[in-house]
C-alpha positions as CSV (number, residue, x, y, z in Angstrom):
1,M,-102.2,-55.6,60.7
2,K,-104.3,-56.2,57.6
3,D,-105.2,-53.3,55.3
4,F,-109.0,-52.9,55.1
5,S,-110.5,-51.6,51.8
6,H,-113.8,-49.8,51.5
7,E,-115.4,-53.0,50.5
8,D,-114.1,-54.7,53.6
9,I,-115.6,-51.9,55.8
10,E,-119.0,-52.2,54.0
11,R,-119.0,-56.0,54.6
12,L,-118.1,-55.5,58.2
13,K,-120.9,-53.0,58.7
14,E,-123.3,-55.7,57.3
15,L,-122.0,-58.1,59.9
16,I,-122.5,-55.6,62.6
17,D,-126.1,-54.9,61.5
18,N,-126.7,-58.7,61.8
19,D,-124.9,-58.9,65.2
20,E,-122.5,-61.5,63.8
21,R,-120.3,-61.4,66.9
22,T,-117.7,-64.0,66.0
23,A,-117.1,-62.7,62.5
24,V,-116.9,-59.1,63.6
25,L,-114.5,-60.0,66.4
26,R,-112.2,-61.7,63.9
27,D,-112.1,-58.7,61.6
28,I,-111.7,-56.2,64.5
29,D,-108.8,-58.1,65.9
30,E,-106.9,-57.6,62.6
31,M,-107.8,-53.9,62.2
32,H,-105.6,-50.9,63.2
33,P,-107.1,-48.7,65.9
34,A,-107.3,-45.8,63.3
35,D,-109.4,-48.1,61.0
36,I,-111.7,-49.0,63.8
37,A,-112.2,-45.3,64.6
38,E,-113.0,-44.6,61.0
39,L,-115.6,-47.4,61.0
40,F,-117.2,-45.9,64.1
41,Q,-118.1,-42.8,62.0
42,D,-120.7,-44.8,60.1
43,L,-122.2,-46.5,63.2
44,N,-124.9,-45.4,65.5
45,L,-124.1,-45.2,69.2
46,R,-125.5,-48.7,70.0
47,Q,-123.5,-50.3,67.3
48,A,-120.3,-48.4,68.3
49,E,-120.7,-49.5,71.9
50,W,-121.3,-53.1,70.8
51,V,-118.2,-53.1,68.7
52,F,-116.1,-51.3,71.3
53,D,-117.1,-54.0,73.9
54,L,-115.9,-56.7,71.5
55,I,-112.3,-55.5,71.4
56,P,-110.6,-57.9,73.8
57,D,-107.3,-55.9,74.4
58,R,-107.7,-53.0,76.8
59,E,-104.7,-51.2,75.4
60,K,-106.2,-51.4,71.9
61,K,-109.4,-50.1,73.2
62,A,-107.5,-47.1,74.7
63,D,-105.8,-46.5,71.3
64,V,-109.2,-46.6,69.5
65,L,-110.6,-44.0,71.9
66,M,-107.8,-41.6,71.1
67,E,-108.2,-42.1,67.4
68,L,-111.9,-41.2,67.5
69,D,-113.2,-37.8,66.7
70,E,-113.8,-35.7,69.8
71,E,-117.6,-36.0,69.5
72,D,-117.6,-39.7,68.9
73,R,-115.2,-40.2,71.8
74,K,-117.4,-38.1,74.1
75,K,-120.5,-40.2,73.3
76,L,-118.6,-43.4,74.1
77,L,-117.2,-42.0,77.4
78,E,-120.7,-40.9,78.5
79,G,-121.7,-44.5,78.6
80,M,-118.8,-45.5,80.9
81,D,-118.3,-45.1,84.6
82,P,-115.2,-43.3,86.0
83,E,-113.6,-46.6,86.9
84,Q,-113.7,-47.8,83.3
85,I,-112.3,-44.6,82.0
86,G,-109.5,-44.7,84.7
87,H,-108.5,-48.2,83.4
88,F,-108.2,-46.9,79.9
89,I,-106.1,-43.9,81.0
90,D,-103.7,-46.4,82.6
91,M,-103.0,-47.6,79.0
92,L,-102.2,-44.1,77.6
93,D,-99.2,-41.8,77.6
94,T,-99.7,-38.9,79.9
95,D,-100.2,-36.4,77.1
96,D,-103.0,-38.4,75.6
97,A,-104.5,-39.1,79.0
98,V,-104.6,-35.3,79.7
99,D,-106.3,-34.7,76.4
100,L,-108.9,-37.3,77.2
101,I,-109.5,-36.0,80.8
102,Q,-109.9,-32.4,79.5
103,E,-112.8,-33.5,77.4
104,L,-114.7,-34.6,80.5
105,D,-117.0,-32.5,82.6
106,E,-115.4,-30.8,85.6
107,E,-117.2,-32.9,88.1
108,D,-116.1,-36.2,86.4
109,R,-112.4,-35.4,86.2
110,E,-111.5,-35.8,89.8
111,E,-113.4,-39.1,90.1
112,V,-111.7,-40.5,87.0
113,I,-108.2,-39.5,88.3
114,Q,-109.0,-41.2,91.6
115,N,-109.6,-44.4,89.6
116,I,-106.2,-44.4,87.9
117,E,-104.3,-47.4,89.2
118,D,-100.8,-46.0,88.5
119,M,-100.4,-43.3,91.2
120,E,-97.3,-41.9,89.6
121,Q,-99.1,-41.4,86.3
122,A,-102.1,-39.9,88.2
123,G,-99.7,-37.4,89.8
124,D,-98.2,-36.5,86.4
125,I,-101.6,-36.0,85.0
126,V,-102.7,-33.6,87.8
127,D,-99.5,-31.6,87.2
128,L,-100.1,-31.4,83.5
129,L,-103.7,-30.3,83.9
130,Q,-102.3,-27.1,85.5
131,Y,-100.9,-25.9,82.1
132,D,-103.0,-24.1,79.5
133,E,-103.9,-26.6,76.8
134,D,-102.6,-24.3,74.1
135,T,-99.1,-24.2,75.5
136,A,-96.1,-26.6,75.4
137,G,-96.9,-27.7,78.9
138,G,-100.4,-28.6,78.0
139,L,-99.3,-30.7,75.1
140,M,-96.2,-32.5,76.5
141,G,-95.9,-36.0,77.9
142,T,-93.8,-37.1,80.8
143,E,-92.6,-40.3,79.1
144,F,-89.0,-39.7,78.0
145,L,-85.6,-41.1,78.6
146,A,-83.1,-39.0,80.7
147,V,-79.7,-39.9,82.2
148,N,-77.4,-38.0,84.5
149,E,-74.4,-36.3,82.9
150,N,-72.0,-37.9,85.4
151,L,-72.8,-41.5,84.5
152,S,-70.3,-43.7,82.7
153,M,-71.4,-45.3,79.4
154,P,-71.9,-48.8,80.9
155,D,-74.0,-47.3,83.8
156,C,-75.9,-45.1,81.3
157,L,-76.8,-48.2,79.2
158,R,-78.1,-50.0,82.3
159,E,-80.2,-46.9,83.3
160,M,-81.6,-46.7,79.7
161,R,-82.6,-50.3,79.7
162,H,-84.3,-49.8,83.0
163,Q,-86.3,-46.7,81.9
164,A,-87.1,-48.2,78.5
165,E,-89.2,-50.9,80.1
166,D,-91.9,-48.3,80.7
167,L,-91.6,-46.4,77.4
168,S,-93.5,-47.2,74.2
169,D,-91.2,-45.1,72.0
170,I,-87.7,-43.6,72.4
171,Y,-86.8,-40.5,70.3
172,Y,-83.8,-39.0,72.1
173,V,-81.8,-39.6,75.2
174,Y,-81.7,-36.4,77.3
175,V,-78.9,-35.6,79.7
176,V,-79.5,-33.8,82.9
177,D,-77.5,-32.6,85.9
178,N,-78.0,-33.4,89.6
179,D,-80.8,-30.8,89.8
180,N,-82.6,-32.3,86.7
181,R,-81.6,-29.3,84.5
182,L,-81.3,-30.1,80.8
183,K,-77.7,-30.1,79.8
184,G,-77.6,-32.0,76.5
185,V,-78.7,-34.8,74.2
186,L,-76.8,-38.1,73.8
187,P,-76.8,-39.4,70.2
188,L,-77.2,-43.2,70.0
189,K,-74.2,-43.3,67.6
190,K,-71.9,-42.2,70.4
191,M,-73.0,-45.0,72.6
192,I,-71.5,-47.3,70.0
193,T,-68.4,-45.4,69.1
194,H,-67.5,-44.4,72.7
195,P,-68.3,-47.5,74.8
196,S,-65.7,-46.9,77.5
197,V,-65.8,-43.1,77.9
198,S,-65.7,-42.0,81.6
199,K,-68.5,-39.5,81.6
200,I,-71.6,-39.0,79.5
201,K,-71.1,-35.2,79.7
202,H,-67.9,-35.6,77.6
203,V,-69.6,-36.9,74.5
204,M,-73.1,-35.4,74.7
205,E,-74.3,-32.7,72.4
206,T,-74.7,-29.5,74.4
207,D,-77.2,-26.7,74.0
208,P,-80.1,-28.8,72.7
209,V,-83.2,-27.1,71.2
210,S,-85.9,-26.9,73.9
211,V,-89.0,-25.0,74.7
212,K,-90.4,-23.4,77.8
213,A,-93.5,-25.0,79.3
214,D,-95.5,-21.8,78.8
215,M,-94.6,-21.3,75.1
216,P,-97.7,-21.1,72.9
217,I,-98.3,-24.1,70.6
218,E,-97.9,-21.9,67.4
219,E,-94.3,-21.0,68.4
220,V,-93.6,-24.7,69.3
221,A,-94.7,-25.7,65.8
222,I,-92.4,-23.1,64.2
223,D,-89.4,-24.5,66.1
224,F,-90.3,-28.1,65.1
225,E,-90.4,-27.0,61.4
226,K,-87.2,-24.9,61.8
227,Y,-85.0,-27.6,63.3
228,D,-86.6,-30.6,61.6
229,L,-87.2,-32.4,64.9
230,V,-89.4,-35.4,65.8
231,A,-89.4,-34.6,69.5
232,M,-88.5,-31.7,71.7
233,P,-87.7,-31.4,75.4
234,V,-89.8,-29.1,77.6
235,I,-88.2,-27.2,80.4
236,D,-89.5,-25.0,83.2
237,S,-88.5,-21.5,84.1
238,I,-85.2,-22.6,85.6
239,G,-84.2,-25.1,83.0
240,R,-85.4,-28.3,84.6
241,L,-86.5,-31.1,82.2
242,V,-90.3,-31.6,82.8
243,G,-91.5,-33.2,79.6
244,Q,-91.3,-34.0,75.9
245,I,-93.4,-33.0,72.9
246,T,-93.5,-35.3,69.8
247,V,-94.2,-34.0,66.3
248,D,-97.4,-36.0,65.9
249,D,-98.9,-34.2,68.9
250,V,-97.9,-30.8,67.5
251,M,-99.4,-31.6,64.1
252,D,-102.7,-32.7,65.6
253,Q,-102.8,-29.5,67.6
254,V,-101.8,-27.3,64.7
255,R,-104.6,-28.9,62.6
256,E,-107.1,-28.1,65.3
257,L,-105.9,-24.5,65.6
258,S,-106.0,-24.1,61.8
259,E,-109.6,-25.4,61.7
260,R,-110.5,-23.0,64.5
261,D,-108.8,-20.0,62.7
262,Y,-110.5,-20.9,59.4
263,Q,-113.9,-21.0,61.1
264,L,-113.2,-17.7,62.9
265,A,-112.1,-16.1,59.6
266,S,-115.4,-17.4,58.1
267,G,-117.5,-15.7,60.7
268,I,-118.1,-18.8,62.9
269,S,-117.8,-17.9,66.5
270,S,-117.2,-21.4,68.0
271,D,-115.7,-24.7,67.0
272,I,-118.3,-26.8,65.2
273,D,-118.4,-29.8,62.8
274,A,-120.7,-30.6,59.9
275,D,-122.5,-33.2,61.9
276,D,-123.2,-31.0,64.9
277,S,-126.8,-30.2,65.8
278,I,-128.8,-27.6,64.0
279,F,-129.0,-25.5,67.1
280,A,-125.2,-25.7,67.7
281,Q,-124.4,-24.6,64.1
282,T,-127.0,-21.8,64.2
283,K,-125.6,-20.5,67.5
284,A,-122.1,-20.5,66.1
285,R,-123.0,-18.8,62.8
286,L,-125.6,-16.3,63.9
287,P,-123.6,-13.6,65.8
288,W,-121.6,-12.4,62.7
289,L,-124.7,-12.7,60.5
290,L,-126.5,-10.3,62.9
291,I,-123.5,-8.0,62.9
292,G,-123.6,-8.1,59.1
293,I,-127.3,-7.1,59.2
294,I,-126.4,-4.1,61.3
295,G,-123.7,-3.2,58.8
296,G,-126.3,-3.5,56.0
297,I,-128.7,-1.2,57.9
298,V,-126.0,1.4,58.4
299,N,-125.2,1.3,54.7
300,S,-128.9,1.8,53.9
301,L,-129.0,4.8,56.2
302,I,-126.0,6.3,54.4
303,L,-127.6,5.7,51.0
304,G,-130.8,7.3,52.3
305,G,-129.0,10.5,52.9
306,F,-127.5,10.3,49.4
307,E,-130.8,9.9,47.6
308,Q,-130.9,13.3,46.0
309,Q,-127.4,12.9,44.4
310,L,-128.3,9.4,43.1
311,A,-131.4,10.8,41.5
312,T,-129.3,13.5,39.8
313,V,-126.6,11.1,38.6
314,T,-128.1,7.6,38.5
315,A,-124.8,6.1,37.2
316,L,-123.3,6.7,40.7
317,A,-125.4,3.8,42.0
318,F,-123.9,1.4,39.5
319,F,-120.5,1.7,41.1
320,I,-121.6,1.1,44.8
321,P,-120.9,-2.7,44.6
322,L,-117.5,-2.0,43.0
323,I,-116.5,0.3,45.9
324,G,-117.7,-2.2,48.6
325,G,-116.3,-5.3,46.9
326,T,-112.9,-3.8,46.2
327,G,-112.5,-2.5,49.8
328,G,-113.5,-5.9,51.2
329,N,-111.2,-7.9,49.0
330,V,-108.2,-5.6,49.6
331,G,-108.8,-5.6,53.3
332,V,-109.0,-9.4,53.6
333,Q,-105.9,-9.8,51.4
334,A,-103.9,-7.4,53.6
335,S,-105.0,-9.0,56.9
336,A,-104.5,-12.5,55.6
337,I,-100.9,-11.8,54.7
338,V,-100.3,-10.3,58.2
339,V,-102.0,-13.2,60.0
340,Q,-100.0,-15.7,57.9
341,G,-96.8,-13.9,58.8
342,L,-97.6,-13.9,62.5
343,A,-98.5,-17.6,62.4
344,N,-95.3,-18.8,60.7
345,G,-93.0,-16.5,62.7
346,R,-91.8,-14.5,59.7
347,L,-93.5,-11.3,61.1
348,E,-92.8,-10.1,64.6
349,L,-94.7,-7.4,66.7
350,S,-91.4,-5.5,66.8
351,D,-91.9,-4.9,63.1
352,F,-95.3,-3.1,63.8
353,W,-94.6,0.3,62.3
354,N,-92.3,-1.1,59.5
355,Q,-95.2,-3.3,58.5
356,I,-97.7,-0.4,58.6
357,W,-95.3,1.6,56.4
358,R,-94.9,-1.3,54.0
359,G,-98.7,-1.6,53.9
360,V,-99.0,2.1,52.9
361,R,-96.6,1.7,50.1
362,I,-98.3,-1.4,48.8
363,A,-101.7,0.4,49.1
364,L,-100.4,3.4,47.1
365,L,-99.2,1.1,44.2
366,N,-102.4,-0.9,44.2
367,A,-104.6,2.2,44.5
368,L,-102.9,3.9,41.5
369,V,-103.4,0.8,39.3
370,I,-107.0,0.1,40.3
371,S,-108.2,3.7,40.2
372,G,-106.3,4.3,37.0
373,V,-108.1,1.4,35.3
374,V,-111.5,2.6,36.5
375,F,-110.7,6.2,35.5
376,A,-109.9,5.1,32.0
377,Y,-113.0,2.9,31.8
378,I,-115.5,5.6,32.9
379,S,-113.8,8.2,30.8
380,L,-114.4,6.1,27.7
381,T,-118.0,5.0,28.6
382,E,-119.2,8.2,30.1
383,P,-117.2,11.0,28.3
384,G,-117.6,14.4,29.8
385,D,-119.1,13.2,33.1
386,Y,-116.3,14.5,35.2
387,A,-118.2,14.3,38.5
388,L,-118.7,10.5,37.9
389,V,-115.2,9.9,36.7
390,M,-113.6,11.7,39.7
391,A,-116.0,10.5,42.3
392,V,-115.5,6.8,41.5
393,S,-111.8,6.8,40.7
394,V,-110.8,9.0,43.7
395,S,-113.0,7.1,46.0
396,L,-111.5,3.8,44.9
397,F,-108.0,5.2,45.5
398,A,-109.0,6.3,49.0
399,V,-110.8,3.0,49.8
400,V,-107.9,0.8,48.7
401,I,-105.5,2.8,50.9
402,F,-107.8,2.7,53.9
403,A,-108.6,-1.0,53.4
404,T,-104.9,-2.0,53.1
405,V,-103.8,0.0,56.1
406,F,-106.8,-1.1,58.2
407,G,-106.3,-4.7,57.2
408,T,-102.7,-4.5,58.2
409,L,-103.3,-2.6,61.4
410,V,-106.1,-4.7,62.9
411,P,-104.4,-8.2,63.1
412,L,-101.2,-6.6,64.4
413,T,-103.2,-4.8,67.1
414,L,-105.1,-8.0,68.0
415,E,-101.9,-9.9,68.3
416,K,-100.6,-7.2,70.6
417,L,-103.7,-7.5,72.7
418,K,-103.4,-11.3,72.9
419,V,-106.5,-11.8,70.8
420,N,-106.6,-14.3,67.9
421,P,-105.6,-12.2,64.8
422,A,-107.6,-14.6,62.5
423,L,-110.6,-12.6,63.6
424,A,-109.2,-9.8,61.3
425,T,-109.5,-11.9,58.2
426,G,-113.3,-12.5,58.4
427,P,-116.5,-10.5,58.4
428,F,-115.1,-7.8,60.7
429,I,-112.8,-6.5,58.0
430,Q,-115.4,-6.8,55.2
431,I,-118.2,-5.1,57.2
432,T,-116.0,-2.3,58.3
433,N,-114.6,-1.7,54.8
434,D,-118.2,-1.8,53.4
435,V,-119.4,0.9,55.7
436,V,-116.2,3.1,55.5
437,G,-116.0,2.6,51.8
438,L,-119.6,3.8,51.3
439,L,-119.0,6.8,53.5
440,I,-115.9,7.7,51.4
441,Y,-117.9,7.2,48.2
442,V,-120.8,9.3,49.3
443,G,-118.7,12.1,50.6
444,M,-116.5,12.2,47.5
445,S,-119.6,12.1,45.2
446,I,-121.2,15.0,47.0
447,W,-117.9,17.0,46.8
448,M,-117.4,16.2,43.1
449,L,-121.0,17.2,42.2
450,R,-120.3,20.5,43.8
451,I,-117.1,21.0,41.7
452,F,-118.6,19.6,38.5
453,P,-122.4,20.3,38.8
454,H,-124.9,18.6,36.6
C-alpha cells in the first residue's frame, strides 16, 4: 500500500470537501486502514460516513472500524443497523469482535450477535463475553492452530493446512491431548527436520508458557515481557486450551490501562479524552477538586486555631508552604515507586511488611538530610530563634517520615483490597499529607514555643 504524507492527507481532505467521489475512492483504495482511521480524526461525522461508505471491501471496512478511536467508532456504529454491524463482525477475529460488541449498548448487543452469519463465531463471541474485559479471557481470541499429540507428522501437516484456511495469522502450533488439554508447542523447524516421526508428542516442546483465563491483564503483560513472546495460549482451570492472546492486543490494552492510571493519578475520576464534551470533562475532574477544597477548608480551620502563635512569631507562617509541599512530594514519590513495583511485578503483596520497613529506613535517611539542611538554613538566617529552628526542622523530620510510610502503605493496602493502587499517587496522598503535615507543624510549633518562649 502507498505511504500517505501529510500533504497527501490535506489534498484528500480537499477532495472530500468537494465530494470528488472518484478521486477519493482511488486514494482510499491505496490507503492502509490505519491511515484511513487517522484521516477520520479530521472529518466531521457526515464526511466520515461518506468516506466509509466509499470503501468497497467489507473486510477493509471492518479493519478501519477497529483502527478508529473508540469515540469515532461509536459515532459511526450509531448510524448503522444491527445487520450491518453483524456483517462487519463476520470479518473480524473474535477478540476484535468482542471488543467492538462491548462498546455497544446492552440492548443492541444481542440483536447484533443474532445478525452474525457465522454461527460458530457467534457462539465463540458469546462465550468470550462472559469473561471480565480486563482478564486474559476477555482479551483472547479463539483463532489459533492446535493439533493432537498422537498425530503423525504427515497427518499433522494435513490438519494444519485445513485449519490454516480460516486463520489470518499463525504464530505457534499448539499440541493438545484427547481432552483438549494443552501439552506443548510444535516448533516449525521440527516439522522440517523430523518429517517421518511417528508421533507429534515425541518432538514437541513440553511445558509451554501459558496463562489462565482469569489472569489480570497486567500480569499477562509481565509474562509477555519476561518470556519475549509474540503470542501466548490461554487455558481454563483444568488446563484445556481455550484461546490465544497476541502481543499487539496486550500492548493496546496496557496502553489503555496506563492512560487510565495516569488520569486517576492526576485526579480524574473517569476515562476522558481531550475532545470529550465540556460536561464530561467537568464531571470527571470535579470530584477530586471538591475534595481538595474540603482539604483546604480543613487547613484554614487548623491555621485559625494557630492564629495567636503566628502573631507571636510571624516567621512561622513563611514555612507553611515548605511543610505542605515537602510532605506532598515525598508521599507521591513513595507511592509512585510502590505502584510501579506492583505494576511490573517486581513487588509482591507477600513483601508487605518488608516494604514498609524499607520505607521507614528510606524515610529516616531522607528526613535527616532534609531537616538538617533546613536546620542549618534557619540557624544562619534567624540566629537565636530556637523555637522557629526546632519547630520547622523537627516538623519536617516528622512529616517526611509520615509521608513516606503513608505513601508506601496506601498503595499496598489498596492492592490488597483489589482497588487500583494508582489512586494512591494522586490528590489523595497530597491532600492527606497537606492536612497531616499542617497538624504536625502546628502541634510542634506550639510545643516549641512553650519550651523556648518569645
